[in-house]
C-alpha positions in Angstrom: 274.3 295.8 190.6 273.2 293.7 187.7 270.0 294.0 185.9 267.5 291.3 185.2 264.7 291.3 182.6 261.2 290.6 183.9 258.5 288.8 181.8 257.2 292.2 180.7 260.6 293.0 179.2 261.4 295.7 181.8 264.7 295.9 183.5 264.8 295.7 187.3 267.6 295.7 189.7 268.4 292.3 191.4 268.0 293.8 194.8 265.5 296.7 195.0 265.5 298.5 198.4 262.4 300.2 199.7 262.5 304.0 199.4 262.2 306.1 202.5 258.6 307.1 201.7 257.7 303.5 201.2 259.0 302.5 204.6 256.3 304.4 206.4 253.7 302.6 204.5 255.4 299.3 205.0 255.6 299.9 208.7 251.9 300.7 208.8 251.0 297.6 206.9 253.1 295.4 209.1 251.6 296.9 212.2 248.2 295.9 211.1 249.2 292.4 209.9 250.9 290.6 212.8 251.2 287.3 210.8 253.1 289.1 207.9 256.6 288.2 207.1 257.0 290.7 204.3 255.3 293.4 202.2 255.0 293.2 198.5 255.8 296.5 196.8 254.8 297.1 193.2 255.9 300.3 191.5 254.0 301.5 188.5 255.1 303.7 185.6 252.8 306.5 186.7 254.4 306.8 190.1 251.6 305.0 192.0 252.4 302.0 194.2 250.5 298.9 195.3 251.5 297.2 198.5 250.2 294.2 200.6 251.5 292.1 203.4 252.2 288.4 202.8 252.4 285.6 205.3 254.8 282.6 205.6 252.8 280.6 203.0 252.8 283.5 200.4 249.1 284.2 201.1 247.8 287.7 201.6 248.1 289.0 205.2 246.4 292.3 204.4 244.4 294.1 201.8 246.0 295.8 198.8 246.9 299.4 199.5 247.3 301.8 196.5 248.8 305.2 196.9 250.8 307.9 195.3 253.4 310.0 197.1 252.3 313.6 197.9 248.9 313.1 196.3 245.4 313.0 197.7 244.5 310.0 195.4 245.9 307.6 192.9 246.2 308.8 189.3 243.5 308.6 186.7 245.2 305.6 184.9 245.1 303.6 188.2 241.6 304.6 188.9 240.7 303.2 185.5 242.8 300.0 185.4 243.6 299.4 189.1 247.4 299.5 188.3 247.5 297.0 185.4 250.5 294.6 185.6 251.6 295.8 182.2 252.5 299.2 183.8 254.7 297.6 186.5 258.3 299.0 186.5 259.6 297.2 189.6 258.3 294.7 192.2 259.9 293.2 195.3 259.2 291.9 198.7 260.4 293.9 201.7 261.1 291.1 204.3 260.6 291.4 208.0 263.9 290.6 210.0 264.9 288.0 210.5 264.0 287.2 206.8 263.1 283.7 205.8 265.8 281.6 204.2 266.5 282.0 200.5 264.6 278.9 199.5 261.4 280.2 201.3 261.9 283.7 199.9 262.2 282.2 196.4 259.0 280.1 196.8 257.0 283.1 198.1 258.3 285.4 195.3 257.3 282.8 192.7 253.8 282.5 194.2 253.3 286.2 194.7 255.1 287.9 191.9 255.3 285.0 189.4 259.0 285.0 188.7 262.3 284.2 190.2 263.8 287.6 190.5 266.0 287.8 193.5 264.6 291.0 195.1 
């Protein structure tokens, strides 16, 4: 798998799959957001994650959920800066099947994540 450089200069894989532990959160978010066609997943350098559902227009379909695996709360850095974008290591959208066509995915990625990475 090739690597692509994000605007922050960090390397990300072209296709980033959701991890097993993220899938439970994604499922819960989708269950509470019937209009969602995907869930945005943002991984931070501290191990915390931010997630939110997105609708077919690329608008929020849920609130933002921040969590950290096996922890009672998010880390102190995230408590202070709410997961600043400068600390993002990977970001992608986990699409609901059937996923939108590539053109729609690209437009939503651009609107939500601000770049054209093919995640």
